[in-house]
C-alpha positions in Angstrom: 0.0 0.0 0.0 1.4 3.4 -1.0 0.7 6.1 1.7 -0.4 9.5 0.5 2.2 12.2 1.3 -0.5 14.2 3.2 0.0 11.8 6.1 3.3 13.4 6.8 1.5 16.4 8.2 -1.6 14.7 9.7 -1.8 14.4 13.5 -5.2 12.7 13.7 -8.1 11.5 11.5 -10.7 14.0 10.2 -13.6 14.9 12.5 -11.9 13.6 15.6 -12.5 16.8 17.6 -14.8 16.2 20.5 -14.5 12.4 20.4 -14.6 11.1 24.0 -13.9 7.4 23.2 -13.3 5.0 20.4 -10.0 6.5 19.2 -6.9 4.4 18.4 -3.7 6.0 19.6 -0.7 5.3 17.3 2.7 5.6 18.8 4.5 8.1 16.6 7.9 8.7 18.2 9.6 6.8 15.4 8.8 4.2 12.8 6.0 3.3 10.4 3.1 5.1 12.1 1.7 6.8 9.0 0.9 3.5 7.3 -1.2 2.4 10.3 -3.0 5.8 10.2 -3.8 5.3 6.5 -5.1 1.8 7.1 -7.4 3.0 9.9 -8.7 5.7 7.5 -9.6 3.1 5.0 -11.6 1.3 7.7 -13.3 4.6 8.9 -11.8 4.2 12.4 -10.7 7.4 14.2 -7.1 7.7 15.3 -4.6 10.2 16.6 -0.8 10.1 16.8 0.9 9.8 20.2 4.0 11.9 20.4 3.9 13.1 24.0 2.2 12.1 27.2 -0.4 14.8 26.8 -1.6 13.2 23.6 -2.8 10.1 25.5 -6.2 11.3 26.7 -9.4 9.6 27.8 -10.6 9.2 24.2 -7.9 6.5 23.5 -9.4 3.0 23.7 -6.8 1.2 21.6 -3.1 1.5 21.0 -0.9 0.6 18.0 2.9 0.2 18.5 4.3 0.4 14.9 7.4 -1.1 13.3 10.6 0.8 13.5 13.7 0.6 15.7 12.7 -0.9 19.1 15.7 0.4 21.0 15.1 4.0 19.8 11.4 3.7 20.5 12.0 2.3 24.0 14.2 5.3 24.8 11.7 7.8 23.3 8.8 6.2 25.2 10.5 7.1 28.4 11.7 10.6 27.4 8.3 11.6 26.1 6.4 10.3 29.1 4.3 7.9 27.0 5.6 4.7 28.5 3.6 4.9 31.7 0.1 5.7 30.2 0.6 3.0 27.5 1.8 0.5 30.2 -1.4 1.3 32.2 -3.5 0.9 29.1 -2.1 -2.6 28.5 -2.4 -3.6 32.2 -6.0 -2.6 32.1 -6.6 -5.2 29.4 -7.4 -2.7 26.6 -6.7 -3.6 23.0 -3.0 -3.2 21.9 -1.5 -4.1 18.5 2.3 -4.3 18.0 3.9 -4.8 14.6 7.6 -5.8 14.2 9.3 -3.5 16.7 5.9 -3.3 18.5 6.1 -7.1 19.1 9.6 -6.6 20.7 8.2 -3.8 22.9 5.4 -6.1 24.1 7.4 -9.3 24.7 8.1 -10.6 28.2 11.6 -11.5 27.2 14.1 -11.0 24.3 16.5 -13.7 23.2 20.1 -12.9 24.3 19.0 -9.5 25.6 18.0 -8.7 29.2 16.0 -5.6 28.1 12.3 -5.8 28.8 9.9 -3.0 27.8 6.2 -3.6 28.5 6.7 -7.3 29.3 3.0 -8.0 28.5 3.2 -10.8 25.9 4.0 -14.2 27.2 6.7 -15.0 24.6 10.4 -14.7 24.0 11.2 -12.7 20.8 14.3 -12.8 18.7 15.3 -9.4 17.2 16.1 -8.9 13.5 15.6 -12.6 12.9 15.1 -12.1 9.2 18.3 -10.2 8.7 19.1 -6.7 7.4 16.6 -4.6 5.4 18.0 -5.8 2.1 16.8 -9.3 3.2 13.2 -8.1 3.6 10.6 -10.2 1.8 6.9 -10.9 1.4 5.2 -14.3 1.6 1.7 -15.7 1.7 1.5 -18.6 4.2 -1.1 -21.3 4.1 -1.4 -22.8 7.5 -1.8 -26.6 7.4 -1.8 -27.1 11.1 -4.3 -24.4 12.1 -7.9 -23.8 11.0 -8.2 -20.3 9.4 -11.0 -18.1 10.6 -12.7 -16.3 7.7 -12.0 -12.6 8.0 -10.4 -13.1 11.5 -13.6 -12.4 13.3 -13.3 -13.3 17.0 -15.8 -15.7 18.4 -14.0 -16.4 21.6 -10.7 -15.2 23.1 -8.7 -15.6 21.0 -9.9 -17.5 17.9 -8.2 -15.8 15.0 -5.6 -17.4 12.8 -3.8 -15.5 10.0 -3.6 -17.4 6.7 -3.7 -16.9 3.0 -2.8 -13.2 3.3 0.3 -11.2 2.4 3.0 -10.9 5.1 5.7 -8.3 4.6 8.9 -8.7 6.7 11.3 -5.8 7.1 14.2 -6.9 9.4 11.4 -8.6 11.3 11.7 -10.5 14.6 10.3 -13.9 15.2 8.9 -15.7 18.3 11.6 -18.0 19.8 9.3 -19.5 22.4 5.6 -19.1 23.3 4.3 -19.2 26.9 1.1 -20.7 28.1 -0.9 -17.5 28.0 -0.3 -16.6 24.3 -1.7 -18.3 21.2 -0.1 -18.7 17.9 -1.9 -17.0 15.0 0.7 -17.4 12.1 3.7 -19.5 11.3 6.1 -19.1 8.4 8.5 -21.9 7.5 8.0 -23.3 11.0 8.7 -20.0 12.8 6.0 -18.3 14.8 5.3 -14.7 13.5 2.0 -13.7 15.1 0.5 -14.1 18.5 -2.6 -13.1 20.4 -2.9 -12.9 24.2 -6.3 -11.7 25.3 -6.7 -8.3 23.7 -3.0 -8.0 22.8 -2.2 -8.7 19.1 1.4 -8.9 17.8 2.8 -9.6 14.4 6.4 -9.8 13.2 5.3 -8.6 9.8 3.7 -5.4 8.5 0.0 -5.8 7.5 -0.2 -2.0 7.3 2.0 -1.8 4.2 -0.3 -4.1 2.2 -3.8 -3.6 0.8 -5.3 -6.4 3.0 -7.3 -4.8 5.9 -8.2 -8.0 7.7 -5.6 -7.9 10.5 -6.6 -4.3 11.4 -10.3 -5.2 11.2 -9.6 -8.1 13.6 -7.8 -5.7 16.0 -10.6 -3.2 15.9 -13.0 -6.1 16.9 -11.1 -7.1 20.0 
C-alpha cells in the first residue's frame, strides 16, 4: 500500500475533535506510524498520533505500536512520558497491537538480551531474525496445522488465525518461544510470527503496508 504524502502532516483523523472514546492512539515517536493511520482511515476508524504524554487522553481506547527501531522507540517512550500511560492501558486489558518493533516492545523476554519494555506478551522474541533490510521479503503462508478463521472475526478469546494473506517482513523479529498465556496466529517456515494474548495482538510482519485490511479489522473487533 502506498501512503499519501499528506499523512506526513496529519496528526489525527478527520472529524476527531470532540471524540470522547473509540479513538486508536498510534505511537508516533519513530517508525511506520503513517501506514497504520492510512489503514485505519480506509476502515473509517478514528485515530490520533501519540508523540507526547499529553496526547494520551481519555478518548484513547486502543493503541498501536508500529514497526521501526525498538531500542530507539524504547528510549523515546521514556523521554516523552508515553511509557507509563501505555503500560497502564495494556495492564487494564485494553486492545493493543504491535507490529515488528511493537512485538519486541510487548514481549516478556528477548533472546540474548535482558531488556524488557512492556513485558505483557508471554513470549520470547528474537530481534532482527530475518536479517538486514536488504533481506526483507513478502510471503503468503497457508497454515496446514491451524484452522483459518474467515475474516479473522473473533468468536472467543482468541480465535483468529492468520492465513492466505500477504506478510511483509522488514528486518522482522520472530517468536523464539511461546508461553502458556499466548496463542499462535501465524507460522512461516516453522517460525511463529504472530500471536494473540487476550486483547493483545502482535505480528512480526507489517500488515499496514499491504492492501489487505483483515488484521486491522480483527484488531478493531477485539
